[in-house]
Every structure is written in structure tokens, then in C-alpha cells.
mmCIF file as Biopython writes it, N, C-alpha, C and O atoms, coordinates in Angstrom:
data_model
#
loop_
_atom_site.group_PDB
_atom_site.id
_atom_site.type_symbol
_atom_site.label_atom_id
_atom_site.label_alt_id
_atom_site.label_comp_id
_atom_site.label_asym_id
_atom_site.label_entity_id
_atom_site.label_seq_id
_atom_site.pdbx_PDB_ins_code
_atom_site.Cartn_x
_atom_site.Cartn_y
_atom_site.Cartn_z
_atom_site.occupancy
_atom_site.B_iso_or_equiv
_atom_site.auth_seq_id
_atom_site.auth_asym_id
_atom_site.pdbx_PDB_model_num
ATOM 1   N N  . MET A ? 1  ? 0.730  -1.145 0.569   1.0 0.0 1  A 1 
ATOM 2   C CA . MET A ? 1  ? -0.261 0.114  0.255   1.0 0.0 1  A 1 
ATOM 3   C C  . MET A ? 1  ? 1.110  1.131  0.111   1.0 0.0 1  A 1 
ATOM 4   O O  . MET A ? 1  ? 2.182  0.911  0.675   1.0 0.0 1  A 1 
ATOM 5   N N  . THR A ? 2  ? 0.777  2.453  -0.897  1.0 0.0 2  A 1 
ATOM 6   C CA . THR A ? 2  ? 1.526  3.235  -0.744  1.0 0.0 2  A 1 
ATOM 7   C C  . THR A ? 2  ? 0.409  4.778  -0.163  1.0 0.0 2  A 1 
ATOM 8   O O  . THR A ? 2  ? -0.741 5.126  -0.430  1.0 0.0 2  A 1 
ATOM 9   N N  . THR A ? 3  ? 1.366  5.264  0.600   1.0 0.0 3  A 1 
ATOM 10  C CA . THR A ? 3  ? 1.063  6.252  1.436   1.0 0.0 3  A 1 
ATOM 11  C C  . THR A ? 3  ? 1.172  7.580  0.356   1.0 0.0 3  A 1 
ATOM 12  O O  . THR A ? 3  ? 2.143  7.750  -0.382  1.0 0.0 3  A 1 
ATOM 13  N N  . LYS A ? 4  ? -0.176 8.603  0.419   1.0 0.0 4  A 1 
ATOM 14  C CA . LYS A ? 4  ? 0.101  9.833  -0.153  1.0 0.0 4  A 1 
ATOM 15  C C  . LYS A ? 4  ? 0.796  11.038 0.449   1.0 0.0 4  A 1 
ATOM 16  O O  . LYS A ? 4  ? 0.720  10.915 1.672   1.0 0.0 4  A 1 
ATOM 17  N N  . SER A ? 5  ? 1.318  11.939 0.185   1.0 0.0 5  A 1 
ATOM 18  C CA . SER A ? 5  ? 1.894  12.749 0.673   1.0 0.0 5  A 1 
ATOM 19  C C  . SER A ? 5  ? 0.968  13.986 1.016   1.0 0.0 5  A 1 
ATOM 20  O O  . SER A ? 5  ? 0.096  14.415 0.259   1.0 0.0 5  A 1 
ATOM 21  N N  . SER A ? 6  ? 1.293  14.525 2.324   1.0 0.0 6  A 1 
ATOM 22  C CA . SER A ? 6  ? 0.076  15.944 2.749   1.0 0.0 6  A 1 
ATOM 23  C C  . SER A ? 6  ? 0.090  17.255 1.727   1.0 0.0 6  A 1 
ATOM 24  O O  . SER A ? 6  ? -0.782 18.123 1.690   1.0 0.0 6  A 1 
ATOM 25  N N  . GLU A ? 7  ? 1.025  17.206 1.085   1.0 0.0 7  A 1 
ATOM 26  C CA . GLU A ? 7  ? 1.156  18.153 0.256   1.0 0.0 7  A 1 
ATOM 27  C C  . GLU A ? 7  ? 0.524  17.934 -1.160  1.0 0.0 7  A 1 
ATOM 28  O O  . GLU A ? 7  ? 0.748  16.905 -1.797  1.0 0.0 7  A 1 
ATOM 29  N N  . ALA A ? 8  ? -0.387 19.084 -1.691  1.0 0.0 8  A 1 
ATOM 30  C CA . ALA A ? 8  ? -0.857 18.713 -2.930  1.0 0.0 8  A 1 
ATOM 31  C C  . ALA A ? 8  ? 0.486  19.191 -4.122  1.0 0.0 8  A 1 
ATOM 32  O O  . ALA A ? 8  ? 1.347  20.070 -4.103  1.0 0.0 8  A 1 
ATOM 33  N N  . PRO A ? 9  ? 0.170  18.272 -4.948  1.0 0.0 9  A 1 
ATOM 34  C CA . PRO A ? 9  ? 0.566  18.394 -6.194  1.0 0.0 9  A 1 
ATOM 35  C C  . PRO A ? 9  ? 0.970  19.979 -6.757  1.0 0.0 9  A 1 
ATOM 36  O O  . PRO A ? 9  ? 0.243  20.972 -6.785  1.0 0.0 9  A 1 
ATOM 37  N N  . LYS A ? 10 ? 2.239  19.851 -7.143  1.0 0.0 10 A 1 
ATOM 38  C CA . LYS A ? 10 ? 2.258  21.603 -7.657  1.0 0.0 10 A 1 
ATOM 39  C C  . LYS A ? 10 ? 1.682  21.571 -8.807  1.0 0.0 10 A 1 
ATOM 40  O O  . LYS A ? 10 ? 1.888  20.563 -9.482  1.0 0.0 10 A 1 
ATOM 41  N N  . ALA A ? 11 ? 1.039  22.354 -9.217  1.0 0.0 11 A 1 
ATOM 42  C CA . ALA A ? 11 ? 0.693  22.819 -10.784 1.0 0.0 11 A 1 
ATOM 43  C C  . ALA A ? 11 ? 1.455  23.328 -11.686 1.0 0.0 11 A 1 
ATOM 44  O O  . ALA A ? 11 ? 1.980  24.400 -11.384 1.0 0.0 11 A 1 
ATOM 45  N N  . THR A ? 12 ? 1.636  22.982 -12.498 1.0 0.0 12 A 1 
ATOM 46  C CA . THR A ? 12 ? 2.562  23.028 -13.566 1.0 0.0 12 A 1 
ATOM 47  C C  . THR A ? 12 ? 2.212  23.961 -14.832 1.0 0.0 12 A 1 
ATOM 48  O O  . THR A ? 12 ? 1.578  23.448 -15.754 1.0 0.0 12 A 1 
ATOM 49  N N  . THR A ? 13 ? 2.584  25.258 -14.909 1.0 0.0 13 A 1 
ATOM 50  C CA . THR A ? 13 ? 1.979  25.869 -15.979 1.0 0.0 13 A 1 
ATOM 51  C C  . THR A ? 13 ? 2.880  26.276 -16.813 1.0 0.0 13 A 1 
ATOM 52  O O  . THR A ? 13 ? 3.927  26.877 -16.574 1.0 0.0 13 A 1 
ATOM 53  N N  . LYS A ? 14 ? 2.291  25.813 -18.149 1.0 0.0 14 A 1 
ATOM 54  C CA . LYS A ? 14 ? 3.173  26.018 -19.790 1.0 0.0 14 A 1 
ATOM 55  C C  . LYS A ? 14 ? 3.290  27.511 -19.878 1.0 0.0 14 A 1 
ATOM 56  O O  . LYS A ? 14 ? 2.435  28.231 -19.363 1.0 0.0 14 A 1 
ATOM 57  N N  . SER A ? 15 ? 4.120  27.896 -20.389 1.0 0.0 15 A 1 
ATOM 58  C CA . SER A ? 15 ? 3.912  28.982 -20.660 1.0 0.0 15 A 1 
ATOM 59  C C  . SER A ? 15 ? 3.680  28.795 -22.515 1.0 0.0 15 A 1 
ATOM 60  O O  . SER A ? 15 ? 4.280  28.056 -23.295 1.0 0.0 15 A 1 
ATOM 61  N N  . ARG A ? 16 ? 2.580  29.783 -22.761 1.0 0.0 16 A 1 
ATOM 62  C CA . ARG A ? 16 ? 2.051  30.104 -24.021 1.0 0.0 16 A 1 
ATOM 63  C C  . ARG A ? 16 ? 3.085  30.952 -24.986 1.0 0.0 16 A 1 
ATOM 64  O O  . ARG A ? 16 ? 3.787  31.933 -24.739 1.0 0.0 16 A 1 
ATOM 65  N N  . LYS A ? 17 ? 2.905  30.227 -26.104 1.0 0.0 17 A 1 
ATOM 66  C CA . LYS A ? 17 ? 3.692  31.340 -27.210 1.0 0.0 17 A 1 
ATOM 67  C C  . LYS A ? 17 ? 2.237  31.978 -27.639 1.0 0.0 17 A 1 
ATOM 68  O O  . LYS A ? 17 ? 1.161  31.433 -27.886 1.0 0.0 17 A 1 
ATOM 69  N N  . PRO A ? 18 ? 2.677  33.461 -27.624 1.0 0.0 18 A 1 
ATOM 70  C CA . PRO A ? 18 ? 1.630  34.117 -28.198 1.0 0.0 18 A 1 
ATOM 71  C C  . PRO A ? 18 ? 1.283  33.923 -29.723 1.0 0.0 18 A 1 
ATOM 72  O O  . PRO A ? 18 ? 2.064  33.572 -30.607 1.0 0.0 18 A 1 
ATOM 73  N N  . ALA A ? 19 ? 0.119  34.188 -29.826 1.0 0.0 19 A 1 
ATOM 74  C CA . ALA A ? 19 ? -0.889 33.632 -31.115 1.0 0.0 19 A 1 
ATOM 75  C C  . ALA A ? 19 ? -0.086 34.403 -32.365 1.0 0.0 19 A 1 
ATOM 76  O O  . ALA A ? 19 ? 0.172  35.587 -32.587 1.0 0.0 19 A 1 
ATOM 77  N N  . ALA A ? 20 ? 0.192  33.098 -33.103 1.0 0.0 20 A 1 
ATOM 78  C CA . ALA A ? 20 ? 1.146  33.780 -34.556 1.0 0.0 20 A 1 
ATOM 79  C C  . ALA A ? 20 ? -0.022 35.039 -35.297 1.0 0.0 20 A 1 
ATOM 80  O O  . ALA A ? 20 ? -1.233 35.039 -35.519 1.0 0.0 20 A 1 
ATOM 81  N N  . LYS A ? 21 ? 0.575  35.567 -35.408 1.0 0.0 21 A 1 
ATOM 82  C CA . LYS A ? 21 ? -0.357 36.547 -36.129 1.0 0.0 21 A 1 
ATOM 83  C C  . LYS A ? 21 ? -0.527 36.161 -37.933 1.0 0.0 21 A 1 
ATOM 84  O O  . LYS A ? 21 ? 0.403  36.046 -38.730 1.0 0.0 21 A 1 
ATOM 85  N N  . LYS A ? 22 ? -1.887 36.032 -38.194 1.0 0.0 22 A 1 
ATOM 86  C CA . LYS A ? 22 ? -2.229 35.398 -39.588 1.0 0.0 22 A 1 
ATOM 87  C C  . LYS A ? 22 ? -1.875 36.377 -40.786 1.0 0.0 22 A 1 
ATOM 88  O O  . LYS A ? 22 ? -2.010 37.596 -40.884 1.0 0.0 22 A 1 
ATOM 89  N N  . GLN A ? 23 ? -1.383 35.439 -41.653 1.0 0.0 23 A 1 
ATOM 90  C CA . GLN A ? 23 ? -0.601 36.460 -42.724 1.0 0.0 23 A 1 
ATOM 91  C C  . GLN A ? 23 ? -1.720 36.545 -43.620 1.0 0.0 23 A 1 
ATOM 92  O O  . GLN A ? 23 ? -2.480 35.577 -43.622 1.0 0.0 23 A 1 
ATOM 93  N N  . ALA A ? 24 ? -1.971 37.505 -44.378 1.0 0.0 24 A 1 
ATOM 94  C CA . ALA A ? 24 ? -2.878 37.685 -45.247 1.0 0.0 24 A 1 
ATOM 95  C C  . ALA A ? 24 ? -2.583 37.112 -46.496 1.0 0.0 24 A 1 
ATOM 96  O O  . ALA A ? 24 ? -1.380 37.053 -46.750 1.0 0.0 24 A 1 
ATOM 97  N N  . ALA A ? 25 ? -3.513 36.586 -47.513 1.0 0.0 25 A 1 
ATOM 98  C CA . ALA A ? 25 ? -3.306 35.700 -48.385 1.0 0.0 25 A 1 
ATOM 99  C C  . ALA A ? 25 ? -3.052 37.035 -49.217 1.0 0.0 25 A 1 
ATOM 100 O O  . ALA A ? 25 ? -3.452 38.196 -49.132 1.0 0.0 25 A 1 
ATOM 101 N N  . ALA A ? 26 ? -2.014 36.174 -50.242 1.0 0.0 26 A 1 
ATOM 102 C CA . ALA A ? 26 ? -1.192 36.395 -51.117 1.0 0.0 26 A 1 
ATOM 103 C C  . ALA A ? 26 ? -2.503 37.019 -51.969 1.0 0.0 26 A 1 
ATOM 104 O O  . ALA A ? 26 ? -3.632 36.527 -51.991 1.0 0.0 26 A 1 
ATOM 105 N N  . PRO A ? 27 ? -2.025 38.304 -52.705 1.0 0.0 27 A 1 
ATOM 106 C CA . PRO A ? 27 ? -3.133 38.680 -53.973 1.0 0.0 27 A 1 
ATOM 107 C C  . PRO A ? 27 ? -3.287 37.411 -55.103 1.0 0.0 27 A 1 
ATOM 108 O O  . PRO A ? 27 ? -2.458 36.505 -55.193 1.0 0.0 27 A 1 
ATOM 109 N N  . SER A ? 28 ? -4.389 37.514 -55.864 1.0 0.0 28 A 1 
ATOM 110 C CA . SER A ? 28 ? -4.623 36.589 -56.656 1.0 0.0 28 A 1 
ATOM 111 C C  . SER A ? 28 ? -3.713 37.305 -58.192 1.0 0.0 28 A 1 
ATOM 112 O O  . SER A ? 28 ? -3.277 38.448 -58.334 1.0 0.0 28 A 1 
ATOM 113 N N  . LYS A ? 29 ? -3.665 36.056 -59.230 1.0 0.0 29 A 1 
ATOM 114 C CA . LYS A ? 29 ? -3.048 36.799 -60.231 1.0 0.0 29 A 1 
ATOM 115 C C  . LYS A ? 29 ? -4.575 37.512 -61.025 1.0 0.0 29 A 1 
ATOM 116 O O  . LYS A ? 29 ? -4.137 38.303 -61.861 1.0 0.0 29 A 1 
ATOM 117 N N  . GLU A ? 30 ? -5.488 37.523 -61.055 1.0 0.0 30 A 1 
ATOM 118 C CA . GLU A ? 30 ? -6.436 38.633 -61.080 1.0 0.0 30 A 1 
ATOM 119 C C  . GLU A ? 30 ? -6.389 40.022 -60.679 1.0 0.0 30 A 1 
ATOM 120 O O  . GLU A ? 30 ? -6.437 40.966 -61.468 1.0 0.0 30 A 1 
ATOM 121 N N  . GLU A ? 31 ? -6.284 40.115 -59.313 1.0 0.0 31 A 1 
ATOM 122 C CA . GLU A ? 31 ? -6.188 40.709 -58.732 1.0 0.0 31 A 1 
ATOM 123 C C  . GLU A ? 31 ? -5.073 41.863 -59.275 1.0 0.0 31 A 1 
ATOM 124 O O  . GLU A ? 31 ? -5.385 42.986 -59.668 1.0 0.0 31 A 1 
ATOM 125 N N  . ILE A ? 32 ? -3.541 41.255 -59.196 1.0 0.0 32 A 1 
ATOM 126 C CA . ILE A ? 32 ? -2.475 41.836 -59.942 1.0 0.0 32 A 1 
ATOM 127 C C  . ILE A ? 32 ? -3.122 42.095 -61.362 1.0 0.0 32 A 1 
ATOM 128 O O  . ILE A ? 32 ? -3.212 43.261 -61.745 1.0 0.0 32 A 1 
ATOM 129 N N  . THR A ? 33 ? -3.566 41.089 -62.140 1.0 0.0 33 A 1 
ATOM 130 C CA . THR A ? 33 ? -3.943 41.904 -63.449 1.0 0.0 33 A 1 
ATOM 131 C C  . THR A ? 33 ? -4.697 43.158 -63.611 1.0 0.0 33 A 1 
ATOM 132 O O  . THR A ? 33 ? -4.360 44.061 -64.378 1.0 0.0 33 A 1 
ATOM 133 N N  . ARG A ? 34 ? -5.801 43.170 -62.805 1.0 0.0 34 A 1 
ATOM 134 C CA . ARG A ? 34 ? -6.547 44.123 -62.805 1.0 0.0 34 A 1 
ATOM 135 C C  . ARG A ? 34 ? -5.852 45.231 -62.582 1.0 0.0 34 A 1 
ATOM 136 O O  . ARG A ? 34 ? -5.989 46.072 -63.470 1.0 0.0 34 A 1 
ATOM 137 N N  . LEU A ? 35 ? -5.093 45.549 -61.628 1.0 0.0 35 A 1 
ATOM 138 C CA . LEU A ? 35 ? -4.311 46.528 -61.066 1.0 0.0 35 A 1 
ATOM 139 C C  . LEU A ? 35 ? -3.317 46.988 -61.887 1.0 0.0 35 A 1 
ATOM 140 O O  . LEU A ? 35 ? -3.032 48.185 -61.841 1.0 0.0 35 A 1 
ATOM 141 N N  . ALA A ? 36 ? -2.669 46.158 -62.722 1.0 0.0 36 A 1 
ATOM 142 C CA . ALA A ? 36 ? -1.712 46.553 -63.358 1.0 0.0 36 A 1 
ATOM 143 C C  . ALA A ? 36 ? -2.227 47.017 -65.097 1.0 0.0 36 A 1 
ATOM 144 O O  . ALA A ? 36 ? -1.669 47.793 -65.873 1.0 0.0 36 A 1 
ATOM 145 N N  . GLU A ? 37 ? -3.141 46.422 -65.231 1.0 0.0 37 A 1 
ATOM 146 C CA . GLU A ? 37 ? -4.057 47.172 -66.677 1.0 0.0 37 A 1 
ATOM 147 C C  . GLU A ? 37 ? -4.282 48.609 -66.273 1.0 0.0 37 A 1 
ATOM 148 O O  . GLU A ? 37 ? -4.253 49.594 -67.010 1.0 0.0 37 A 1 
ATOM 149 N N  . LYS A ? 38 ? -4.495 48.563 -65.055 1.0 0.0 38 A 1 
ATOM 150 C CA . LYS A ? 38 ? -5.251 50.283 -64.563 1.0 0.0 38 A 1 
ATOM 151 C C  . LYS A ? 38 ? -3.744 50.906 -64.633 1.0 0.0 38 A 1 
ATOM 152 O O  . LYS A ? 38 ? -3.670 52.041 -65.103 1.0 0.0 38 A 1 
ATOM 153 N N  . TYR A ? 39 ? -2.341 50.173 -64.143 1.0 0.0 39 A 1 
ATOM 154 C CA . TYR A ? 39 ? -1.607 51.557 -64.102 1.0 0.0 39 A 1 
ATOM 155 C C  . TYR A ? 39 ? -1.245 51.550 -65.543 1.0 0.0 39 A 1 
ATOM 156 O O  . TYR A ? 39 ? -0.956 52.680 -65.937 1.0 0.0 39 A 1 
ATOM 157 N N  . TRP A ? 40 ? -1.170 50.599 -66.475 1.0 0.0 40 A 1 
ATOM 158 C CA . TRP A ? 40 ? -0.773 50.770 -68.175 1.0 0.0 40 A 1 
ATOM 159 C C  . TRP A ? 40 ? -1.654 51.152 -68.643 1.0 0.0 40 A 1 
ATOM 160 O O  . TRP A ? 40 ? -1.215 51.397 -69.766 1.0 0.0 40 A 1 
ATOM 161 N N  . ALA A ? 41 ? -3.260 51.583 -68.664 1.0 0.0 41 A 1 
ATOM 162 C CA . ALA A ? 41 ? -4.063 52.479 -69.088 1.0 0.0 41 A 1 
ATOM 163 C C  . ALA A ? 41 ? -3.350 53.612 -68.988 1.0 0.0 41 A 1 
ATOM 164 O O  . ALA A ? 41 ? -2.801 54.235 -69.897 1.0 0.0 41 A 1 
ATOM 165 N N  . GLU A ? 42 ? -3.403 53.990 -67.162 1.0 0.0 42 A 1 
ATOM 166 C CA . GLU A ? 42 ? -2.897 55.310 -66.840 1.0 0.0 42 A 1 
ATOM 167 C C  . GLU A ? 42 ? -1.397 56.181 -67.796 1.0 0.0 42 A 1 
ATOM 168 O O  . GLU A ? 42 ? -1.019 57.278 -68.208 1.0 0.0 42 A 1 
ATOM 169 N N  . ARG A ? 43 ? -1.119 55.149 -67.741 1.0 0.0 43 A 1 
ATOM 170 C CA . ARG A ? 43 ? 0.160  55.417 -68.764 1.0 0.0 43 A 1 
ATOM 171 C C  . ARG A ? 43 ? 0.300  55.640 -69.992 1.0 0.0 43 A 1 
ATOM 172 O O  . ARG A ? 43 ? 1.364  55.920 -70.544 1.0 0.0 43 A 1 
ATOM 173 N N  . GLY A ? 44 ? -1.041 55.504 -70.637 1.0 0.0 44 A 1 
ATOM 174 C CA . GLY A ? 44 ? -1.308 55.401 -71.854 1.0 0.0 44 A 1 
ATOM 175 C C  . GLY A ? 44 ? -1.081 54.489 -72.834 1.0 0.0 44 A 1 
ATOM 176 O O  . GLY A ? 44 ? -0.959 54.829 -74.011 1.0 0.0 44 A 1 
ATOM 177 N N  . TRP A ? 45 ? -1.005 53.253 -72.426 1.0 0.0 45 A 1 
ATOM 178 C CA . TRP A ? 45 ? -1.089 51.836 -73.011 1.0 0.0 45 A 1 
ATOM 179 C C  . TRP A ? 45 ? 0.210  52.112 -73.866 1.0 0.0 45 A 1 
ATOM 180 O O  . TRP A ? 45 ? 0.181  51.923 -75.082 1.0 0.0 45 A 1 
ATOM 181 N N  . PRO A ? 46 ? 1.493  52.616 -73.146 1.0 0.0 46 A 1 
ATOM 182 C CA . PRO A ? 46 ? 2.662  52.447 -73.760 1.0 0.0 46 A 1 
ATOM 183 C C  . PRO A ? 46 ? 2.962  51.044 -74.754 1.0 0.0 46 A 1 
ATOM 184 O O  . PRO A ? 46 ? 2.181  50.099 -74.642 1.0 0.0 46 A 1 
ATOM 185 N N  . GLU A ? 47 ? 4.111  50.953 -75.715 1.0 0.0 47 A 1 
ATOM 186 C CA . GLU A ? 47 ? 4.716  49.887 -75.845 1.0 0.0 47 A 1 
ATOM 187 C C  . GLU A ? 47 ? 5.773  49.456 -75.181 1.0 0.0 47 A 1 
ATOM 188 O O  . GLU A ? 47 ? 6.539  50.403 -75.005 1.0 0.0 47 A 1 
ATOM 189 N N  . GLY A ? 48 ? 6.239  48.316 -74.658 1.0 0.0 48 A 1 
ATOM 190 C CA . GLY A ? 48 ? 7.389  47.901 -74.128 1.0 0.0 48 A 1 
ATOM 191 C C  . GLY A ? 48 ? 7.169  47.147 -73.005 1.0 0.0 48 A 1 
ATOM 192 O O  . GLY A ? 48 ? 6.247  46.333 -73.056 1.0 0.0 48 A 1 
ATOM 193 N N  . SER A ? 49 ? 7.788  47.237 -72.046 1.0 0.0 49 A 1 
ATOM 194 C CA . SER A ? 49 ? 7.567  46.439 -70.851 1.0 0.0 49 A 1 
ATOM 195 C C  . SER A ? 49 ? 6.427  46.155 -70.147 1.0 0.0 49 A 1 
ATOM 196 O O  . SER A ? 49 ? 6.253  47.239 -69.591 1.0 0.0 49 A 1 
ATOM 197 N N  . PRO A ? 50 ? 5.355  45.314 -69.712 1.0 0.0 50 A 1 
ATOM 198 C CA . PRO A ? 50 ? 4.538  45.360 -68.578 1.0 0.0 50 A 1 
ATOM 199 C C  . PRO A ? 50 ? 4.818  45.179 -67.268 1.0 0.0 50 A 1 
ATOM 200 O O  . PRO A ? 50 ? 4.037  45.481 -66.366 1.0 0.0 50 A 1 
ATOM 201 N N  . GLU A ? 51 ? 5.907  44.695 -67.109 1.0 0.0 51 A 1 
ATOM 202 C CA . GLU A ? 51 ? 6.619  44.364 -66.048 1.0 0.0 51 A 1 
ATOM 203 C C  . GLU A ? 51 ? 6.600  45.353 -64.860 1.0 0.0 51 A 1 
ATOM 204 O O  . GLU A ? 51 ? 6.379  45.020 -63.696 1.0 0.0 51 A 1 
ATOM 205 N N  . GLN A ? 52 ? 6.862  46.625 -65.294 1.0 0.0 52 A 1 
ATOM 206 C CA . GLN A ? 52 ? 6.867  47.696 -64.343 1.0 0.0 52 A 1 
ATOM 207 C C  . GLN A ? 52 ? 5.524  47.601 -63.697 1.0 0.0 52 A 1 
ATOM 208 O O  . GLN A ? 52 ? 5.524  47.329 -62.497 1.0 0.0 52 A 1 
ATOM 209 N N  . ASP A ? 53 ? 4.168  47.816 -64.408 1.0 0.0 53 A 1 
ATOM 210 C CA . ASP A ? 53 ? 3.035  47.765 -64.063 1.0 0.0 53 A 1 
ATOM 211 C C  . ASP A ? 53 ? 2.756  46.438 -63.316 1.0 0.0 53 A 1 
ATOM 212 O O  . ASP A ? 53 ? 1.900  46.450 -62.432 1.0 0.0 53 A 1 
ATOM 213 N N  . TRP A ? 54 ? 3.328  45.449 -63.569 1.0 0.0 54 A 1 
ATOM 214 C CA . TRP A ? 54 ? 2.593  44.055 -62.927 1.0 0.0 54 A 1 
ATOM 215 C C  . TRP A ? 54 ? 3.597  44.115 -61.390 1.0 0.0 54 A 1 
ATOM 216 O O  . TRP A ? 54 ? 3.231  43.648 -60.311 1.0 0.0 54 A 1 
ATOM 217 N N  . LEU A ? 55 ? 4.786  44.748 -61.631 1.0 0.0 55 A 1 
ATOM 218 C CA . LEU A ? 55 ? 5.630  44.740 -60.186 1.0 0.0 55 A 1 
ATOM 219 C C  . LEU A ? 55 ? 4.918  45.833 -59.216 1.0 0.0 55 A 1 
ATOM 220 O O  . LEU A ? 55 ? 4.848  45.610 -58.007 1.0 0.0 55 A 1 
ATOM 221 N N  . ARG A ? 56 ? 4.542  46.684 -59.626 1.0 0.0 56 A 1 
ATOM 222 C CA . ARG A ? 56 ? 4.042  47.759 -59.045 1.0 0.0 56 A 1 
ATOM 223 C C  . ARG A ? 56 ? 2.953  47.672 -58.412 1.0 0.0 56 A 1 
ATOM 224 O O  . ARG A ? 56 ? 2.808  48.367 -57.406 1.0 0.0 56 A 1 
ATOM 225 N N  . ALA A ? 57 ? 1.656  46.574 -58.958 1.0 0.0 57 A 1 
ATOM 226 C CA . ALA A ? 57 ? 0.516  46.273 -58.467 1.0 0.0 57 A 1 
ATOM 227 C C  . ALA A ? 57 ? 0.492  45.423 -57.637 1.0 0.0 57 A 1 
ATOM 228 O O  . ALA A ? 57 ? -0.371 45.295 -56.768 1.0 0.0 57 A 1 
ATOM 229 N N  . GLU A ? 58 ? 1.829  44.467 -57.884 1.0 0.0 58 A 1 
ATOM 230 C CA . GLU A ? 58 ? 1.731  43.525 -56.828 1.0 0.0 58 A 1 
ATOM 231 C C  . GLU A ? 58 ? 2.264  43.660 -55.681 1.0 0.0 58 A 1 
ATOM 232 O O  . GLU A ? 58 ? 1.949  42.987 -54.699 1.0 0.0 58 A 1 
ATOM 233 N N  . GLN A ? 59 ? 3.374  44.803 -55.706 1.0 0.0 59 A 1 
ATOM 234 C CA . GLN A ? 59 ? 3.396  45.291 -54.321 1.0 0.0 59 A 1 
ATOM 235 C C  . GLN A ? 59 ? 2.710  46.310 -53.841 1.0 0.0 59 A 1 
ATOM 236 O O  . GLN A ? 59 ? 2.970  46.671 -52.693 1.0 0.0 59 A 1 
ATOM 237 N N  . GLU A ? 60 ? 1.817  46.912 -54.502 1.0 0.0 60 A 1 
ATOM 238 C CA . GLU A ? 60 ? 0.692  47.725 -54.071 1.0 0.0 60 A 1 
ATOM 239 C C  . GLU A ? 60 ? -0.087 46.596 -53.185 1.0 0.0 60 A 1 
ATOM 240 O O  . GLU A ? 60 ? -0.120 46.724 -51.961 1.0 0.0 60 A 1 
ATOM 241 N N  . LEU A ? 61 ? -0.639 45.622 -53.753 1.0 0.0 61 A 1 
ATOM 242 C CA . LEU A ? 61 ? -1.180 44.630 -53.418 1.0 0.0 61 A 1 
ATOM 243 C C  . LEU A ? 61 ? -0.985 43.880 -51.897 1.0 0.0 61 A 1 
ATOM 244 O O  . LEU A ? 61 ? -1.736 43.717 -50.935 1.0 0.0 61 A 1 
ATOM 245 N N  . LYS A ? 62 ? 0.136  43.587 -52.137 1.0 0.0 62 A 1 
ATOM 246 C CA . LYS A ? 62 ? 1.091  42.837 -50.930 1.0 0.0 62 A 1 
ATOM 247 C C  . LYS A ? 62 ? 1.066  43.860 -49.785 1.0 0.0 62 A 1 
ATOM 248 O O  . LYS A ? 62 ? 0.512  43.320 -48.827 1.0 0.0 62 A 1 
ATOM 249 N N  . THR A ? 63 ? 1.437  45.112 -49.491 1.0 0.0 63 A 1 
ATOM 250 C CA . THR A ? 63 ? 1.412  45.822 -48.751 1.0 0.0 63 A 1 
ATOM 251 C C  . THR A ? 63 ? 0.025  46.117 -47.963 1.0 0.0 63 A 1 
ATOM 252 O O  . THR A ? 63 ? -0.213 46.003 -46.761 1.0 0.0 63 A 1 
ATOM 253 N N  . ALA A ? 64 ? -0.787 46.523 -48.997 1.0 0.0 64 A 1 
ATOM 254 C CA . ALA A ? 64 ? -2.207 47.106 -48.557 1.0 0.0 64 A 1 
ATOM 255 C C  . ALA A ? 64 ? -3.250 46.048 -47.565 1.0 0.0 64 A 1 
ATOM 256 O O  . ALA A ? 64 ? -4.283 46.442 -47.024 1.0 0.0 64 A 1 
ATOM 257 N N  . SER A ? 65 ? -2.684 44.588 -47.478 1.0 0.0 65 A 1 
ATOM 258 C CA . SER A ? 65 ? -3.280 43.537 -46.885 1.0 0.0 65 A 1 
ATOM 259 C C  . SER A ? 65 ? -2.766 43.275 -45.759 1.0 0.0 65 A 1 
ATOM 260 O O  . SER A ? 65 ? -3.198 42.339 -45.086 1.0 0.0 65 A 1 
#
């Protein structure tokens, strides 16, 4: 037969990590396309590389979310 100690067991407290911030979903290709086309139109639909409009739209949408 075992005897019980007169002391109550100490409660163990586990430290919790702060809740992780939810990352906003990355903008969809459709969202980027719409905004990039808007920028392209604002520039007068010039010939050349559309990458600058795409990158600008992508960056703006990422920082807005």
C-alpha cells in the first residue's frame, strides 16, 4: 500500500507562445492583372515591358493587405 503525501501536487504552468499573426493571403493573379492594367492605361498604353506595372501592382496589393 502506498501512502499519499500531505502536500498537494504543484500545478505546472506551461508558458504559451503568443498567437501567431495570420498572414494575409497573397493577392491573386486576377487582382494583380486588374491593377496592372489600370496602371498601364494611366500611362497611355505604351509599348514596351509590362513588368513595371505588374510589379508595382503586386507590391501595392501585398502592402495593402
